N, C-alpha and C positions, 0 to 999 in steps of 0.2 A: 091205188093211189090213196093219198090221205088226206083229206080236208080240213084245211085251216084258214083262219083269219087272216086280215091284211097284218093286222097288229103281231101275231103268232109267227108269222110268216118274216117279221122284222126280227124278232127275237132269236128265230133260227136262224138268219143270217148274221146275227151279233150287232144289228142297229135298234138305235134306242125306239121302242114301242110306239110312243106317242108323239114322234118326230113327223111322221105324214111322209115319209121320204118314199114309202111302198106305194101308198095312193097317187102320190106326184108318179113316179114310174110308170105304174099304170096306165095313168091319164097320159104322158107323153109317148106310149107305146114302146118304152125300153124292154130289153129281153132280161127275165129274171130268171135266174139258173134254179133249176129243180121244178119247175112250174110246168104242168103237162095241159093244165085246162083253166080257164077264168071266167068266174059269173058276177054277175053284177046285183044286186038286191037293194033297189033304193041308193042309196049312199054307201052302202057297205059293200065289201068284196068278199067272195068265197075263191080261195085259191085251191087247185088240185094239186099237190106236189108228189111227186114220184116217192115211192116207199124206201128207195137206197138214200135219198136226200133227207127224208126224214129220221131215219134210224141215225145216220151219221152225226147228225145235229140236236136230237130230243135232247140232251143233256143240258143243253142252254134253256130248255123251257121249264125246265125242274129249278135252275138257279133262281129264275125269277118269282116263280110262284111261292 
């Protein structure tokens, strides 16, 4: 498993990182593809995604950085 923030997960999914869509999906209890575990620290979320999901989509992270 690989640890990512909610914003990094949004980029992996191809969504706008500042939109808050992932945080809203977490709040409403929606199913998030690739997420195996979810931890909350104050107002931020740490998502543990499968290594396969991360490997397939990590190219998107490099485009933003």
